[in-house]
N, C-alpha and C positions, 0 to 999 in steps of 0.2 A: 223755124225749120228743125232745130235741135230738139225742141219740145215734141214736135210731131214724130220725129224718128224714135225718140225715147218711148212715146206712147205706143207706136207700132211694135217696137221690140217687146214691151211689156205685154201687149195684147197677144203676141205670138207665144210668149211663155205660158200665159194662162190658157191659151187654146190647146197647147200640147201637154199641159200638166207641169209640175215643178221640174226644174232642170235635174237631170240624173234619175228621173223616174219614168217608168213605162207601165203599161197595163198588160198583164199576161193572163192567158187562159190555158188550163190543162184539162184533159178529159179522161175521167175514169170510164172506160168503154167496155161494154159487154157485147162481143161480136155476135152477129146473127150467123146461123148455120143454115144455108139454103141447099137446094137440091143438087147443085153442081158447083164446082170451084169458082167458075166465072160468075155465076149468079150470086154466090156468097160475097165475093169482092164487090160486085156492083151494088148489092143491097147495103153493104157497110159503107161504101163510098157515099151513097145517098144520105145515110145518117150523119156522116162526117160533114157534108155540106150544110145540113140543118144546124149542127153545132157551130159551124163557122158563122152562119147567119146570126145565131143567137149571141155568139161572143161579140160580134160587131155591135150589136145593140148595147153592149156593156162597154164599148169603146176599146176592146182588146186590140192590141197591135200585133201580137203573136199568139198562136195556138199550137198546142202539142198533143198529139195522139199517141197511144201506147204501142209497145212491141206486140206484134202479132194481132193488132187490132182489126186489120182488114180480113184476116183469115181464120183467127183462132189458132190454137196450138197444133199446127200441121207440119212441124219440122221433120216428121218422118215421111212426108210425101211432097217434097218441094217441087218435083217435076209436074205436079198437078196444079200448083198454086203460084209458082214463081212467074214474074213478068220481067221484061227488059226495062231498065231505067236509063234514059239517055244521059249523056255526059253533062257535067256542070256547064252552065251557060246556054243550055238548050231551052227551047220554048219561045213564046208561050203557046205554040201550036204543036200538038202531039198526035201521033197515029193511034195511040192507045186511048180508047174512049174514057176509061175511068180516070186516067191521069189527066185527060183534058177537062173532065168535070171538076176535078180538084183545082186545076190551074184556073179555070173560069171562076170558081168560088173565091180563090185567093185574089184574083184581079178585081172582081166585082166588089169585094168588100175591103180591098186595100190592106190585106193582112198577110203576114208571114205564116206559113203553114208547114208544120213538121210531121211527117208521116213515116211509119215503118212498114216495110213490105219484104217478102222473100224476092230476091233479085236473081234473075237468070243472066249469065254472062259466059263468055268463052275464055279459056286460058290460052297460054302461048302455043299449045299444041292443038288449038281449035276444038278442045273438048268442052262440053257444057258443064259449068259448075254453078253452085248456088251460094248466095250470101244472105245473111240477115242484115238488112240495110235500112238506114234512115236517109231520107232525102228531104231537102228544104225547098219549098216554093217561095219566092219573094212576092212582094205585094203587086207585082206585075205578071205573075204566073210563070216566071222563068225558074229553072232549077238553079238555085244559088249554091247549094252544097250537098255533098253526099258522104255518108260514113258507113263503112262495113264493120260489123261487130268483130272484135278481135278474140275475146275470151268466150268461146262457145260453151253452152251448158246443156248437156243431153241433146246435142244437135249433130250427130255423127255424119249426116249426109251433107252438111254445109261446110264451106271453106272459110277459114278465119281471114279477116281483113289484115292488111299490112300494118305493122306498127308505125311506120313513118307516113301514113296517109294523113291528109289534111282533114281535120274535123272541126274547123272553126269557120265562122262567117260574120260579116259586118252588116248591120241594118241601117236604114236611113233615119231611124230615130236615135242614132248615135250610140248604140250598144253593140258590143261584140260578144258572140256566143261560142261556146264549145259544146260538143255533144258526144254522148256514148250510150251504150245499150246494156241494161240489166247487169249480168255477171261482171261486166267491165268495171263496175264501181269498186270491186275488191282488188284490183290490180293496178300497179303503177302505170302501165300502158293500158288504157289511156287516162285513168281517173286522176292521176297526179301529173302525168306528163302534159296533159292539156292545159293545166293552170300553172305550170312550173315557172313560166316567164313572168307571171304577175299581170299580164295584159288581159286575161280572161276573168271577168267578174260575174259572168252569167253562164250557167251550165244547164243543158237540156238532158234529161234522163228519161228515156223510154224504156219500159220494163213490162215483164209478165211475171212479177215476183210473187212467190207464195210464202206465207208466213211459217217460219220454223223456229221452235225454241232451241237454244236460248238466246242467240245473238242475231238472228236473221229476220227480225220483225220489220216489215217494210217501212213503216213510218219512222221507226228509230234509225234505220240505216240512212234514210233520206235526210232527216233532220241532222243526224250526226255528221254526215258529209258536209252539209252546208255550214254547220258551226265550226267543224275542224278546219275547213279550208277557207272560211270567210268569203263564200260566194253565194250569189242568189241561185237557187236550184228550182227548176221547173220539172216536177216528177209526175209522169203520166203512166199509170199502171192498167193493165188489162184486167177486167173483172170476170172471174169465173169461180163462183162460190163453191162449186162441187169439188174443186181442186185447191181451194184456199187462196186463189189469186185475188189480189185487190189491195188498195191502199195508195192514194195519190195525194200530192200536196204541192204547195208553193211556199218556199222558205226564203227568208231574207238573209243577206250576208251579216246582218247584225244579230242573228240568232232567232229572229222572230218567226213564228209559225203563222204565215199569213192566211193560209186556207188549207184545209185538208178534208179528206173523205175516206171512210172505211166502213164497210157494211157486210153483213152476212146474208142479206136478202137477195142479192143479185140485181144489179141495176147499173145504168150509165149515169154519169153525173158531170156537169160542167162546173169547174172551179175558176173563179176570176178574182184577181187582186192587183192592186197597185204594187209595184216592186221598186225598191230603192233604199238607200242607206238610211233615209229618214222615215221610212214607213215602219210603223210599229205593229205589234200584235193586233190583228183585226178580227179574226174568227168570223168570216162570212157565214151566213145562215146555211148555205149549201154545204159548208165544211163541217157543220155540226150534226149532219144527218144521223151519224152513228149513235147519237144520244137520244134520238126520238124514240118514242114507244109505240109499239103496234101489238094490240091484243095483250097488253100488260108486260111485254118484253121489249127490250131494246134491240136494235138491229145487230149489235155486237154479240148478243146471246147466241146467234147462229153462225158467227164467223168462225171459220175453220183454221186452226193452227196445227200444222203438221208436227207430230211428236216423234222427231227423229234425233232427239238429244241423246248422245251416247257419252255418259259421264267418264268412261274409260279413256276417252280421247282428250280429256281436260285434266289439268292439275287443280284440284279443289282443296281449299283450306278453310276450316271453320274457325271463326274468330268470335269470342264471347264479347258482346257489346252491352249486355244488360246492366253491368255495374259501372259503365263508363270507362273509357280507355284512351290514352294517347300513346300511340306506338307507330313504328315503321315496320311494315311487313314486306318481305321480298318473296315473290312467287315465281318459280321457273317452270317452263315446259320445255324440256330438253335444254337447248342453248339459248332460248328466248326468255328473258326475265323482265318482270315488271315490279316496280317498287311503289308501295302504297303508303301514304301518310294518312293515318286514321286518327280522328279526333271525335270521339263519341261522348255525348252528354246524356245522362239519365234524365228523362222528363220528370218534372215535379208536379204535373197536373194530369189527371186522367181524361184527357181530351185529345182528339186528333183533328186535323184540318183536312177538309175535303176540297179539292181543287176541281171545280166543275159547276154543276147546277144547284141552285138554292131550292128551297122548298116551293117557291112560287114559279120555278122553271127558268128564272133569269140567270145569266152568268154571274157567279159570285165566287171569287177566289179566296175569300176569308170566312166562309160559312163554317161555324164551329159545330161539330157533331159529338155528342157524348160517346165515349168509347164503349159504353154498355150497349148502345144502339147501333154501332157501326160494324 
Protein backbone atom coordinates (compact mmCIF):
# COMPACT_ATOMS: atom_id res chain seq x y z
CA UNK A 1 0.00 0.00 0.00
CA UNK A 2 2.83 2.44 0.90
CA UNK A 3 4.46 1.74 -2.46
CA UNK A 4 1.19 2.44 -4.26
CA UNK A 5 0.70 5.73 -2.40
CA UNK A 6 4.27 6.78 -3.21
CA UNK A 7 3.71 5.94 -6.88
CA UNK A 8 0.48 7.97 -7.00
CA UNK A 9 2.15 10.93 -5.31
CA UNK A 10 5.06 10.76 -7.77
CA UNK A 11 2.65 10.52 -10.70
CA UNK A 12 0.82 13.61 -9.46
CA UNK A 13 4.08 15.58 -9.37
CA UNK A 14 4.98 14.61 -12.93
CA UNK A 15 1.44 15.37 -14.15
CA UNK A 16 1.57 18.92 -12.81
CA UNK A 17 5.27 19.63 -13.41
CA UNK A 18 8.02 20.06 -10.85
CA UNK A 19 7.01 21.34 -7.43
CA UNK A 20 7.18 25.13 -7.29
CA UNK A 21 6.80 25.50 -11.07
CA UNK A 22 3.88 26.57 -13.22
CA UNK A 23 3.31 27.44 -16.86
CA UNK A 24 2.47 31.06 -17.65
CA UNK A 25 1.36 32.87 -20.78
CA UNK A 26 1.45 36.58 -21.56
CA UNK A 27 0.10 38.22 -24.67
CA UNK A 28 1.56 41.18 -26.51
CA UNK A 29 -1.69 42.33 -28.06
CA UNK A 30 -2.49 44.76 -30.86
CA UNK A 31 -6.13 45.82 -30.32
CA UNK A 32 -8.59 45.95 -33.18
CA UNK A 33 -10.38 49.25 -33.74
CA UNK A 34 -13.92 48.58 -34.97
CA UNK A 35 -16.84 50.79 -36.00
CA UNK A 36 -18.26 51.28 -32.49
CA UNK A 37 -16.89 50.96 -28.93
CA UNK A 38 -19.05 47.90 -28.22
CA UNK A 39 -17.94 46.22 -31.45
CA UNK A 40 -14.30 47.03 -30.66
CA UNK A 41 -14.52 45.29 -27.28
CA UNK A 42 -16.42 42.34 -28.76
CA UNK A 43 -13.90 41.82 -31.54
CA UNK A 44 -10.96 41.97 -29.13
CA UNK A 45 -12.68 39.60 -26.69
CA UNK A 46 -12.99 37.13 -29.56
CA UNK A 47 -9.24 37.37 -30.16
CA UNK A 48 -8.62 36.89 -26.43
CA UNK A 49 -10.58 33.64 -26.44
CA UNK A 50 -8.44 32.37 -29.33
CA UNK A 51 -5.27 33.17 -27.37
CA UNK A 52 -6.69 31.39 -24.31
CA UNK A 53 -7.38 28.30 -26.41
CA UNK A 54 -3.88 28.38 -27.92
CA UNK A 55 -2.29 28.86 -24.50
CA UNK A 56 -4.16 25.83 -23.19
CA UNK A 57 -2.55 23.72 -25.90
CA UNK A 58 0.78 24.69 -24.33
CA UNK A 59 -0.52 23.70 -20.86
CA UNK A 60 -0.64 27.28 -19.59
CA UNK A 61 -2.27 27.68 -16.18
CA UNK A 62 -2.52 31.47 -16.20
CA UNK A 63 -2.67 34.00 -19.04
CA UNK A 64 -2.20 37.78 -18.87
CA UNK A 65 -3.53 40.36 -21.35
CA UNK A 66 -2.28 43.99 -21.51
CA UNK A 67 -3.48 47.36 -20.32
CA UNK A 68 -6.01 48.89 -22.75
CA UNK A 69 -5.93 45.64 -24.72
CA UNK A 70 -9.70 45.48 -25.21
CA UNK A 71 -10.14 49.09 -26.26
CA UNK A 72 -6.89 50.66 -27.40
CA UNK A 73 -5.76 53.95 -25.87
CA UNK A 74 -9.15 55.58 -25.25
CA UNK A 75 -8.48 57.08 -21.81
CA UNK A 76 -9.87 60.40 -23.05
CA UNK A 77 -13.33 58.91 -23.69
CA UNK A 78 -14.03 56.44 -20.88
CA UNK A 79 -17.77 57.10 -20.99
CA UNK A 80 -17.91 55.36 -24.39
CA UNK A 81 -15.86 52.29 -23.51
CA UNK A 82 -16.18 51.67 -19.77
CA UNK A 83 -18.17 48.72 -18.44
CA UNK A 84 -19.30 47.64 -15.00
CA UNK A 85 -17.21 44.91 -13.41
CA UNK A 86 -19.00 42.88 -10.71
CA UNK A 87 -17.54 42.45 -7.23
CA UNK A 88 -14.96 39.83 -6.34
CA UNK A 89 -16.69 36.47 -5.88
CA UNK A 90 -19.22 37.06 -8.66
CA UNK A 91 -19.87 34.61 -11.46
CA UNK A 92 -19.58 32.41 -13.32
CA UNK A 93 -22.77 33.86 -14.87
CA UNK A 94 -22.74 37.52 -15.97
CA UNK A 95 -25.17 39.88 -17.65
CA UNK A 96 -22.40 41.43 -19.77
CA UNK A 97 -21.97 39.19 -22.84
CA UNK A 98 -18.28 39.94 -23.32
CA UNK A 99 -17.49 39.19 -19.71
CA UNK A 100 -19.50 35.99 -20.05
CA UNK A 101 -17.46 34.95 -23.11
CA UNK A 102 -14.22 35.44 -21.19
CA UNK A 103 -15.59 33.53 -18.19
CA UNK A 104 -16.68 30.68 -20.44
CA UNK A 105 -13.20 30.50 -21.96
CA UNK A 106 -11.56 30.50 -18.52
CA UNK A 107 -13.86 27.73 -17.32
CA UNK A 108 -13.70 25.65 -20.50
CA UNK A 109 -9.90 25.67 -20.55
CA UNK A 110 -9.38 25.59 -16.79
CA UNK A 111 -7.19 28.70 -16.81
CA UNK A 112 -6.75 31.85 -14.74
CA UNK A 113 -7.31 34.88 -16.99
CA UNK A 114 -6.11 38.43 -16.23
CA UNK A 115 -7.82 41.20 -18.21
CA UNK A 116 -7.56 45.00 -18.13
CA UNK A 117 -10.56 47.21 -18.91
CA UNK A 118 -11.97 50.68 -18.28
CA UNK A 119 -14.38 50.19 -15.39
CA UNK A 120 -17.51 52.23 -14.70
CA UNK A 121 -18.62 52.63 -11.07
CA UNK A 122 -20.44 55.01 -8.73
CA UNK A 123 -18.80 57.01 -5.94
CA UNK A 124 -20.33 57.72 -2.52
CA UNK A 125 -22.35 60.59 -4.02
CA UNK A 126 -23.73 58.22 -6.68
CA UNK A 127 -21.71 60.01 -9.36
CA UNK A 128 -20.32 57.91 -12.23
CA UNK A 129 -16.55 57.57 -12.11
CA UNK A 130 -14.07 55.55 -14.17
CA UNK A 131 -11.11 53.36 -13.26
CA UNK A 132 -8.30 51.65 -15.13
CA UNK A 133 -8.91 48.14 -13.78
CA UNK A 134 -7.44 44.65 -13.85
CA UNK A 135 -9.74 41.77 -13.01
CA UNK A 136 -8.91 38.10 -12.64
CA UNK A 137 -11.16 35.21 -13.63
CA UNK A 138 -10.34 31.92 -11.93
CA UNK A 139 -10.40 28.59 -13.70
CA UNK A 140 -14.11 28.26 -12.94
CA UNK A 141 -15.02 31.62 -14.48
CA UNK A 142 -15.54 33.51 -11.21
CA UNK A 143 -14.03 36.94 -10.47
CA UNK A 144 -11.18 36.14 -8.12
CA UNK A 145 -9.57 39.58 -7.78
CA UNK A 146 -9.83 43.16 -8.96
CA UNK A 147 -7.27 45.99 -8.91
CA UNK A 148 -7.70 49.65 -9.83
CA UNK A 149 -4.62 51.53 -11.07
CA UNK A 150 -3.29 53.96 -8.47
CA UNK A 151 -0.69 55.99 -10.37
CA UNK A 152 -2.42 57.29 -13.48
CA UNK A 153 -0.44 58.54 -16.48
CA UNK A 154 -2.10 60.97 -18.91
CA UNK A 155 -5.50 59.71 -17.71
CA UNK A 156 -7.16 62.90 -16.36
CA UNK A 157 -10.74 61.58 -16.65
CA UNK A 158 -10.02 58.49 -14.55
CA UNK A 159 -10.07 58.10 -10.77
CA UNK A 160 -7.04 56.58 -9.00
CA UNK A 161 -7.58 53.42 -7.00
CA UNK A 162 -7.13 53.34 -3.23
CA UNK A 163 -3.66 52.62 -1.85
CA UNK A 164 -4.98 50.05 0.61
CA UNK A 165 -6.95 47.99 -1.93
CA UNK A 166 -6.25 44.27 -2.13
CA UNK A 167 -4.31 43.36 -5.24
CA UNK A 168 -3.28 39.77 -4.53
CA UNK A 169 -4.87 36.39 -5.17
CA UNK A 170 -4.18 32.71 -4.56
CA UNK A 171 -4.40 30.00 -7.23
CA UNK A 172 -5.15 26.32 -6.88
CA UNK A 173 -1.71 25.50 -8.34
CA UNK A 174 -0.29 26.80 -5.06
CA UNK A 175 1.05 30.15 -6.25
CA UNK A 176 0.12 33.56 -4.88
CA UNK A 177 0.16 36.57 -7.20
CA UNK A 178 0.22 40.34 -6.84
CA UNK A 179 -0.64 42.71 -9.67
CA UNK A 180 -0.43 46.33 -10.74
CA UNK A 181 -0.66 48.41 -13.90
CA UNK A 182 1.92 50.29 -16.02
CA UNK A 183 3.07 53.53 -14.28
CA UNK A 184 2.46 51.83 -10.92
CA UNK A 185 5.79 50.02 -11.28
CA UNK A 186 7.69 53.26 -10.53
CA UNK A 187 6.00 53.93 -7.16
CA UNK A 188 6.20 52.29 -3.74
CA UNK A 189 2.42 51.92 -3.73
CA UNK A 190 1.91 49.36 -5.18
CA UNK A 191 5.15 48.07 -6.78
CA UNK A 192 7.02 47.61 -3.49
CA UNK A 193 4.14 47.50 -1.03
CA UNK A 194 2.73 44.47 -2.86
CA UNK A 195 5.83 42.38 -2.16
CA UNK A 196 6.94 43.99 1.13
CA UNK A 197 5.70 41.10 3.28
CA UNK A 198 7.79 38.58 1.35
CA UNK A 199 4.75 36.38 0.67
CA UNK A 200 4.34 37.41 -2.97
CA UNK A 201 6.84 35.83 -5.35
CA UNK A 202 4.81 36.29 -8.55
CA UNK A 203 3.79 39.67 -9.98
CA UNK A 204 1.46 40.42 -12.89
CA UNK A 205 2.24 43.60 -14.81
CA UNK A 206 -0.26 44.82 -17.42
CA UNK A 207 0.94 47.81 -19.36
CA UNK A 208 0.68 50.05 -22.43
CA UNK A 209 4.30 51.17 -22.12
CA UNK A 210 6.09 53.18 -24.78
CA UNK A 211 9.86 53.19 -25.07
CA UNK A 212 11.60 56.39 -24.05
CA UNK A 213 15.33 57.07 -23.79
CA UNK A 214 17.24 56.91 -21.58
CA UNK A 215 15.83 54.86 -18.72
CA UNK A 216 12.26 53.87 -19.66
CA UNK A 217 12.87 51.08 -22.16
CA UNK A 218 10.10 48.50 -21.52
CA UNK A 219 12.11 45.28 -21.42
CA UNK A 220 14.79 46.86 -19.22
CA UNK A 221 12.20 48.13 -16.73
CA UNK A 222 10.51 44.74 -16.61
CA UNK A 223 13.67 42.69 -16.20
CA UNK A 224 15.11 45.20 -13.74
CA UNK A 225 12.05 44.94 -11.50
CA UNK A 226 12.19 41.14 -11.48
CA UNK A 227 15.91 41.09 -10.70
CA UNK A 228 15.85 43.86 -8.07
CA UNK A 229 12.92 42.33 -6.19
CA UNK A 230 13.64 38.63 -6.84
CA UNK A 231 10.16 37.89 -8.09
CA UNK A 232 8.71 36.19 -11.14
CA UNK A 233 7.22 38.86 -13.40
CA UNK A 234 4.57 38.28 -16.08
CA UNK A 235 4.59 41.46 -18.19
CA UNK A 236 1.98 41.96 -20.92
CA UNK A 237 2.27 45.07 -23.08
CA UNK A 238 -0.16 46.54 -25.59
CA UNK A 239 1.25 46.69 -29.10
CA UNK A 240 0.88 49.94 -31.07
CA UNK A 241 3.94 50.57 -33.21
CA UNK A 242 2.83 54.01 -34.39
CA UNK A 243 3.13 55.26 -30.80
CA UNK A 244 6.09 53.09 -29.82
CA UNK A 245 4.08 50.81 -27.52
CA UNK A 246 5.35 47.27 -27.16
CA UNK A 247 7.69 44.89 -25.38
CA UNK A 248 6.46 41.97 -23.24
CA UNK A 249 8.18 39.23 -21.30
CA UNK A 250 8.26 36.50 -18.68
CA UNK A 251 11.05 36.84 -16.13
CA UNK A 252 12.24 34.52 -13.37
CA UNK A 253 13.04 35.44 -9.79
CA UNK A 254 16.55 34.06 -10.42
CA UNK A 255 17.16 36.76 -13.05
CA UNK A 256 16.41 34.55 -16.05
CA UNK A 257 14.72 36.08 -19.08
CA UNK A 258 12.37 33.22 -19.85
CA UNK A 259 10.64 34.69 -22.88
CA UNK A 260 10.26 38.09 -24.46
CA UNK A 261 8.99 39.84 -27.56
CA UNK A 262 9.54 43.28 -29.02
CA UNK A 263 8.80 44.36 -32.58
CA UNK A 264 8.42 47.38 -34.78
CA UNK A 265 6.14 45.71 -37.32
CA UNK A 266 2.92 45.68 -35.32
CA UNK A 267 1.54 42.32 -34.28
CA UNK A 268 0.13 40.25 -31.45
CA UNK A 269 2.20 37.48 -29.94
CA UNK A 270 1.68 34.70 -27.39
CA UNK A 271 4.60 34.05 -25.03
CA UNK A 272 4.65 30.90 -22.89
CA UNK A 273 7.19 29.61 -20.41
CA UNK A 274 7.64 27.45 -17.38
CA UNK A 275 8.20 29.67 -14.34
CA UNK A 276 10.03 28.69 -11.16
CA UNK A 277 13.25 29.15 -9.23
CA UNK A 278 14.87 26.22 -11.06
CA UNK A 279 13.86 27.34 -14.55
CA UNK A 280 16.80 28.82 -16.40
CA UNK A 281 17.12 31.02 -19.47
CA UNK A 282 15.02 29.41 -22.18
CA UNK A 283 14.51 31.92 -25.04
CA UNK A 284 11.42 30.42 -26.64
CA UNK A 285 11.27 30.95 -30.39
CA UNK A 286 8.31 33.30 -30.17
CA UNK A 287 10.39 35.48 -27.87
CA UNK A 288 13.11 35.86 -30.48
CA UNK A 289 10.89 37.32 -33.18
CA UNK A 290 12.61 40.67 -32.86
CA UNK A 291 15.77 39.17 -34.35
CA UNK A 292 14.11 37.69 -37.44
CA UNK A 293 14.70 39.41 -40.76
CA UNK A 294 12.14 40.65 -43.25
CA UNK A 295 13.28 42.10 -46.56
CA UNK A 296 16.81 42.29 -45.23
CA UNK A 297 15.85 44.19 -42.05
CA UNK A 298 15.12 43.03 -38.55
CA UNK A 299 11.83 43.80 -36.87
CA UNK A 300 13.64 46.08 -34.45
CA UNK A 301 14.76 48.38 -37.27
CA UNK A 302 11.30 49.94 -37.33
CA UNK A 303 10.69 49.94 -33.57
CA UNK A 304 9.98 53.47 -32.33
CA UNK A 305 11.77 54.89 -29.30
CA UNK A 306 10.46 58.25 -28.16
CA UNK A 307 13.22 60.84 -27.97
CA UNK A 308 12.14 62.78 -24.91
CA UNK A 309 15.46 62.70 -23.07
CA UNK A 310 16.21 66.09 -21.53
CA UNK A 311 19.82 66.09 -20.30
CA UNK A 312 19.13 69.20 -18.20
CA UNK A 313 16.99 67.10 -15.88
CA UNK A 314 19.90 64.76 -15.08
CA UNK A 315 23.30 65.11 -13.47
CA UNK A 316 25.79 63.71 -15.98
CA UNK A 317 29.48 63.15 -15.34
CA UNK A 318 31.96 61.97 -17.94
CA UNK A 319 34.53 59.43 -16.75
CA UNK A 320 37.58 58.49 -18.80
CA UNK A 321 37.86 54.70 -18.97
CA UNK A 322 40.17 54.16 -21.93
CA UNK A 323 43.31 53.94 -19.78
CA UNK A 324 41.76 51.75 -17.11
CA UNK A 325 40.67 53.06 -13.75
CA UNK A 326 39.78 51.98 -10.24
CA UNK A 327 37.87 54.71 -8.48
CA UNK A 328 34.82 55.62 -6.49
CA UNK A 329 32.56 58.29 -7.93
CA UNK A 330 29.70 60.01 -6.13
CA UNK A 331 27.01 61.67 -8.27
CA UNK A 332 24.20 63.74 -6.77
CA UNK A 333 20.97 65.08 -8.21
CA UNK A 334 19.87 67.66 -5.66
CA UNK A 335 19.74 65.69 -2.38
CA UNK A 336 19.68 62.23 -3.95
CA UNK A 337 23.14 60.70 -4.31
CA UNK A 338 24.51 57.48 -5.78
CA UNK A 339 28.00 56.10 -5.22
CA UNK A 340 29.65 54.05 -7.96
CA UNK A 341 32.61 51.69 -7.56
CA UNK A 342 34.29 51.59 -10.97
CA UNK A 343 36.90 49.07 -12.04
CA UNK A 344 37.74 49.35 -15.74
CA UNK A 345 40.33 47.22 -17.51
CA UNK A 346 41.87 48.17 -20.85
CA UNK A 347 41.30 45.32 -23.38
CA UNK A 348 44.42 43.69 -24.73
CA UNK A 349 42.84 42.23 -27.88
CA UNK A 350 41.04 43.95 -30.73
CA UNK A 351 37.94 41.80 -30.57
CA UNK A 352 34.48 42.18 -29.16
CA UNK A 353 31.89 39.58 -28.17
CA UNK A 354 28.46 39.52 -29.72
CA UNK A 355 25.69 38.14 -27.53
CA UNK A 356 23.04 36.90 -29.93
CA UNK A 357 22.96 35.07 -33.24
CA UNK A 358 25.92 33.33 -34.82
CA UNK A 359 26.62 33.28 -38.53
CA UNK A 360 24.43 30.23 -39.08
CA UNK A 361 21.52 31.83 -37.25
CA UNK A 362 21.76 29.71 -34.10
CA UNK A 363 21.95 31.16 -30.62
CA UNK A 364 25.59 31.63 -29.65
CA UNK A 365 26.66 33.65 -26.64
CA UNK A 366 30.44 33.36 -27.35
CA UNK A 367 30.67 34.14 -31.05
CA UNK A 368 33.77 36.33 -31.56
CA UNK A 369 33.60 39.16 -34.10
CA UNK A 370 36.58 41.17 -35.28
CA UNK A 371 36.31 44.76 -34.13
CA UNK A 372 37.10 45.88 -37.65
CA UNK A 373 33.93 44.21 -38.90
CA UNK A 374 31.62 45.04 -35.97
